[in-house]
N, C-alpha and C positions, 0 to 999 in steps of 0.2 A: 622612574626615580632619577633625579638630577645627577649629573657628574659631580663627584665629591671634590673638595678643595685639596687637590694633591698635584704637585708639580709634574710636568710631563716627562721630565728626566732630571737627574741630579748627578753631581760630580763632587768627589772629595779630593782636594789638592793638598799635599803636604809641602810646607815651607819651613826653612830654617829660621832662626831668630833674626836673621838679617833680611828676611823677606824673599829669599831666593827659592824658586820652585824646585822640589825634589822629585815628586812623582804625582800621578793622578789616577784615580779609579772611578768607574762610571756605573750608574744605575740607569738602564734603558727601559723606560716605562713610567707609569704613574707612581713615582716615589719621591718623597721629600725627607732629607736628613734633618732632624730636629734637634739633636743633641750629640755632642762628642766630648771625649776626654782621652788624654794620652797617659800611658803608664810611664814610669821612670826609664824603662828600657826601650821606649819608643813605640810600644804596641798601642794601637788605636782601638778604642771602643766607641762605637757609634750606635745611635738609635734613631728610628724614624718611622714613617707611615708609608703604606703602599696599597695599591688597588689593582685588581686584575692581574696581568702577568708582567713581572719585572725581571729583566735579565741583568746580571751584574758581572763586571769583568775586572780582574785584578791586573797588576803589572806583569804577571807571567802569562797573560792572555788566556787564562782559564775562564770559561764561560759557565755560569750557573744561573738558576732561576728560582723565583718564589712566586706563589699564586694566591690571590684572594679575590674571587670573582664578584661576590655579592656584598661584601662589607669592607670597611677600611681597617686593615690589620696593622700591627706594629712589628717591626723587626729590630733585633739587637745583633750587631755583628762585631767580630774581632778581626783586626787587620794587623799583620806584623809590620815591623819597622820598614820593610822593603815594599809594602803595598800589596801583599798577598793575603787573600781572605783565609782565615784560619777556622772560624766558626760562624754560623748564622742560626739565629733562633727567631721564630715567628710566633706571635700570639694573636688569635682571632676571636672577636666577640660574636655572640649569637643572641638573638632575642629570647627572652624567657618563654618557654613553650606554652605555659598556661596562659600567659598574657597574649602572645601573638596569634594564638589559635582561638581566642575567646570570641564567641558570637555577640555577647553583651556583657560589659562594654566591649566594643571592638577595638582592635589595635590600629591607631592612626600614626604611623611613623613620620618623622620629619622628612623634608624633601630629599635630604642626603642620606646615604646609608649609615647605619650605626657604626661606631668606630672605637678605636683605642689610640690615643695620641700622646706619645712620650714627650716630655719637655725638659728632662735633665737626666744625666747619667754620671755616676761617680764610682770610683774604685775605693774600697776600704778593706784592708786585709786580703783575704782570699775570695772576696765576693765583689760582684758588680751590682750596683743598685740603680734602679730606674724609677722615676715618677711619671705618672701619666693621668690624663682624664679619659673617661670612657663612657659609652652607652651600651646597654645590653649586659649579658653575663660574659665573664671571661673565665671559663670553666677551669682551665689549668691553674689559675691562681686562686680559685675559690671566690672570686669577686662576683657579687650579685648585681644585677641591674636594678635600677630604680625607676618608678613610673608614677605619673600623675593620673589620677582617675577622676573623670567628670561624669557622674551618673546622669546628670541632667541632659547631657548631649550623648551619653552612652559611648564614651571612648576612653582609651588609654593613650598616653603620650610618653615618650622617653624623657627621663630626668637625668641630667648628667651627674656622674660620680667621679671620684678621683682616688688615687692610691699610689703606693710605693711597693715595688717587688724586688726580689733579689735572685741572682743566679750565680753559680760557681764561676769564678774568674778563669779557671783552668780550661774547663770543657763545656761551660754553659749548662751543666746539669743542675739538678736540685732547684728548679724554678719554684719560688715560693712567695706568698704574700708576706709583706712586712706589716702594712696597715692599709685599709681602704676606708674612705669616708663617703657617706651617702645620706639621703634623707632617712629619717628615723621611720622604721616600719616598712621600708622598701616601696610600698604603694601608699601614696598620700594624696589628699585632696587639694593640697596647695603646693606651690613650688618651694622646695627646700633643697639647696645643693651647695657644694663647695665651689666658690667662684674662681679660685686660683690655688695651686698647690706647688710646693717645692720641699726640699729636704736637705739635710747634710748628715752624712754618716761619719762617726768618730769612734774608732776603736771598738767596733761592733755594736755600738748604740746608735740608733737612727732617730734624728730629731725631725719630725714632720711638721711643716707649717702650712696653714691654709686660711684664706678668707672664706667666710660662709655666712648664710643667713637661714632663718627658720630653725627647724628641729633636725639636728644631724646626729649621726652615730659613727664613731670610728671603731673599727674592728681589727684586732691583731690576734696572733696566736696566744698572747698573754691575757686576752679578754677584750671587752669593749667598754666604751664610755659614751654616754649620751650628752649632747651639748644643745642647749636651747638659747636662741637669740631672740630678743624682744621684737614683737610685731603687734600692730594694732588692728590688723585685718582690713585696713583701708589703704594699703599700699605703702605705709610707713614701716620700714624694717631696719633693724639693727644689722649692720654689716661688720661683724667682729672678726678677730683673728685668734687662732688656736695654735699653740705650740705643744705638740704631743711628743713625749719621750717614749720610744719603743725599744725595750730590751727584754729582760726576764719578766718585767712588769710593764704595765702601760699607765702612764700618768699624763694629765693634760693641764695646761695653763691657759686660761681664757682671758683675752684682752677685750674689754667691752668698749662700746662707743654709743653715742646717742643715735636713735633710729631716725631715718629720714626717707623721703620719697625720691626715687631716682629712676629715670627711664633707661639711661645707659649704664653699662657695667664696666667700669674702667679698671677693675682690679687685676693686678698681676704681682708676682713675688719671686725673689731670688734669695738664696741663702748660701753662706760660706763661713767656714771657721776662721777665726782670727785669734790664735793662741788658744785660750780656754773659753773664749766667748764666741757667740754666734752673731754674725752680721746679717741682718735682714733688710732688703731693699725692695721697692715695688712702687705701685701706683694705687692711690686710694681716693675716696671722696668723703666729704663731711669731716667728722672728728677722726683724728688719728688714734686707733685703738691703743697704741703704746704710750701716748701722751695726749689726753683729751684737750689740753690747752692749745694744741696745734690743730689747725683746721684748713680746709681748702677755701673757706669763705665764699667769695663770688666766683671762684674758679670751677670749671667743670671737672677737673682732676688735678692731682699734683703728685710728684715723685717724693718718696720718703726714704730714709735710711735710719736704722736703729741698731744698737748693740745690746744684746741680752746675755745674761749668764745662762748656763745650761739648765738651771732651775726656773728660768723665765724672768728673773729679776732684771729690770731694765737699767742698763748703765747710762744710756743717753738715747735721745731720739731727735731727729731734725727733719725738716722738709725743704724742698725747693720752692721758694715763694714766688713761683711763676707757673702758670698753667703748663703742665708737663706730664709726660708718660715715660716711665723707666723702660729702657731697652735692654740693658745688660749691666752686670756688676762684676768687678774683679777686685779682690783683696790682695794687696801686695805690701808686705812690711807694715809700715805705720800708716798706710793710706788705703782708702777704699775709692776706687774709680767707678763712678756711676754715670753711665751714658743715658741721656734722655733725648726726646725729640727736639729739645731747644738748645742743648749744649751738653758738654761733658763736665762733670763736677768732681773735685777731689775732696774727700771727707777724711779727717783725721780719726783714726781708729780709737785713739785715747780720749778724745773730747767730743767728737761729732761735729766739729767746726767745718763748715762747707765753704769752698772757694772754687772759682772757675778754673778749669784746665785751659789756660790761654786767655786770650781776650774775649770779652763778651761779644757774641755775634750781633751785628746790626739788625734792626727790625726788617724782616723780609729776606734776609740772607739765607742761603741754603746752609743747613746744619749737617755736619758729618755725624752720623749716628753709628756708634760701635755696636755691631750686631753680635759679636762674640769676641772673647779674648782669652789668651793663655799666657801664663807666666813662666819664665825660666829663671829659677833662683829668686833672689830678692830684687834684682835690679832691672832686669829686662823683660819685656813682654811683647809678643807679636799681636797686633790689633787687627781684627778683620772688620773692614768698613764696607757697608753695603748700601746701595740705593736700588731703585727699580731697574736700572739699566746696567749696572756693573758691580763687580766685587773687586776691592783693592786691598792689598795686604801691606801694612806698614810696620815698622819696628820703632819702638819708643823706649827711651830711658826713663824708668819710673823712679819716684822718690828723688828726683833730681834737684829739688829745691830744699832738701833737708839741710838744716844748719845746726851747728853746735850751740848749746846754750851759752850765753855770755859768761866768760870767766873760766871755761873749761880748758885745761891744758893737757895735751896727750902725754901719757907715760909710755915709753917704748915697750912693746910686748917682747918678752923673753921667756924661754923655757927654763932658764937657770940651771942648766945641766951641771954646772960647776959646784952646786951646793949639796947634792946628794946623789945616790946611785939608784933612786927609784926609776922605773920605766917611764919614758916620756911619750906623750901622745904623738901620733903621726901629724905632721904639720904641713899644710899646703898653703903657701903664702899667696895672697891675692891683692889686687889693686885696691879694692874697697873693703875687704875683710880677710882675715886669716881663718882657715878651717882647721880645727883640732879634732882628731878622731881617736878615741880610746876603745880598747877591747876587753879590759879587765880591771881588777881592783888595784888601788894604789898606783894609778897612772896620773902623771902630772901634765896638764896642758900648758899653763903659764906659771912662772914663779919669779918674782922680783923681790929682792931683799933690801931693807934699809932705804925705803923710798923717801925722797925729800918732799915733804908736804907742808913746808913752812908757809904760813899765812893762808892755809887751806882749811876748809871745813868738812869736806867729804870727798870720797872717791867713788866713781861710777864706772861700771863695766857695761858696755853697750853691745848688743848682738844684732846681726843682720836679719835673723829669723827667730821666731819663738823657740826657746830651748826645750829639749826633752828633760824628763825627770832624771835625777841621778848626779848632777853636777854639784860639787861642794866648793865653798870659798873659805879661805882663812886669811885674816888680816893681823894675826897675832903671832908672837914668837913661840907660844906654847901649843900651837897646832890645833886649837879649838876650831871646829868646822861649823859652817852654817849652810843650809840648803839654798840653792837658787831655785825659786818656785818654777814648777813646770809651766811652760808657756810664756815666761818672762822675756821681754825685749831688752831689759836692762836691770842691773842690780846696783842699788845705791847704798854705800856704807857711810853713814853720818857719824862722825867722831863723837859728837856730844851726846848721841843717843845710846852709846854703848858704855856701860860701867867698866867693862874690861879693856877699853881702848888703850892700846899700848903706845900711842904717839908720845914721844919724849923728845924735847928740844927740836920739834919740827920734823921728826923722822918716824915714819910708819914702818914697823918691823918687817912686814912682808905683805905681798899680795899673791896668793896661790889659789889656782883653780885645779881641781883634781876629782877623781872618783875615790870612794872609800870602800866599804864592804856592802854590796848589794844596792837595791833601790833603783836600778837602771836596767835597760835592755841594750846589750851590745850588738853591733858597734854603736857607741854613743858619740854624737857629733855636736860641735858648737861652732858657730860662725861669729867670730869676735871682730866687730868693727873697730873698737878701740877701748882703751882703758884711760880714764881721765881723772885728774884731780881738779877740784873747783877752788879757784883762788879768790880770796876776799880782797885782794890788792888790785885796784883798778889798772895799775900799770904792769900787771903780771906778764902780758904778752911781750911788751918791750923788754922785760927783764930776763927773758929766757936766754940761757947761755947755749949757743949753737956750737956744734963741733967745728973747730977751725980747719976747714978744708977748702981748697980752691976747686970749684966744680966746673968752671968754664960754661956756666949756664945750665948744667945738669941739675935736676931737682932731686931732693932726698926727703923722705919723711923723718920723724924724730928717731926712728929705729935705724937710720942709716941706709934704708933701702931705696933704690932708684924708683922714681915715680914720673909719670908724664904730666903734661900741662892740664889734664882734666882732673887731677887729684884734688880733692877737697880737704881742707884742714891745714895743719901747720906743715910748711915745707921749708927746706933749707936750700937757698940759692947763693952760691959764692960765699958761703960762710955766714949768711944772714938768714934770720928766721922770719917768715911771713905767714899770715893766716889768710887762706884762700877760701872764699865762700862759694 
């Protein structure tokens, strides 16, 4: 049997967000790290594949080993913030006994050993979730192998399957199937398999996404569903997409596309939450299942990105109109960064509009492909760039081209402690946003009274990150409250749309953000970029009255806080107000 496709050794290196190396840990032997994620406290969770004997060493120089002599197994490991291994879990596939010992049809394995290959790992609540493709049975998960039988030639062959499993975050106990996908009937006469799988876990519900063709079945603890994609038996197959919601029940949303003949299989997929929506990116061929009007045309493959609601309703879909393969995706604030083999693209999460990140590469130029990425907060991300010969770590400022809509004028944020004796939120002032944290009922984050909104038609509150449920807003003197929708990045209060609007003589009675009674999980946090009024006066910027102060070149925002030269928005320099893009 041939040597499997596994790296001869691997290393995990920790960097800070400025790209400085912190520590490194090693895997000595046939091991490849295929997915990683870091918890808020700096704990690392990694998954990968290994073969034969692999020794791994942490920063405290403790040496341990794992072994898988005949098959390619999976590992999931937990490493603390100092680079010391805390837990290690392995999963090993095995051939179905009835199939592999059969005299007729006899079992004809592929050249490589059977395997289980993780491709994503995520933390949600007290669990760690991992997706993987596999061949053979994975008994500990209850995953069954799938096989193609050809009685004319008297043989069985492996058919690849895919799934998502979970384990306890604390001690890696309670390993369990979330859902697995394979050909319907386990043993079939034609090839039917999931071509690419990914997932996103959100508050205990897991959304599993996969491309596939033929007759497939997805199985979870809540039941199973059969999915059938169109095929004519002459090599023309539909390659559709399925979004499965796995919780106390199992539901599936199928996205169809016209069938076609194709020798190569370009499909891959990545998934990530953006507020209450799911962003899905990947590579496809033919019609895009999310929008059949989009197609690869004469291209062999193309990258796509789409936004869907949790029920599968498509918000928007777009493709890169150049032959391309998706390599990685990162959602940060209002942007989705999609790296392909031809360039990196920025996609607006609200509209799906695609633009290049930087200048378009010249034909034949080497393209930097982002192999993986991780974000810190809303603004910064460390990007891991890889080619065949080296790995480079860079740090990049994300959302750096965000601009205010024309006519927006910032209203200085204030907690208004002089107005009442209610408890105020904990406030941490930042350069690009202020963070307000509350722990109980009737706590006020911001409160401004009698706001001048002359020649304005609305007020908007903008957030650096999607907000959690529980925040209330009031714009009236009588304390009527309205909910800020969970996952919102902004809340717009349009005066003309509200019959209770209290604007009189160009004065808005108040802007107050607070908690009321219930409906939230403490501690509740909001990162407020700014509060703005929208002026209908084209000369509004020039008409702003700035505090009369001599600054000797020091910059201030409209709240009177010192800012540096990188600050975007309205700034005061030597008593004059400027708008910096």
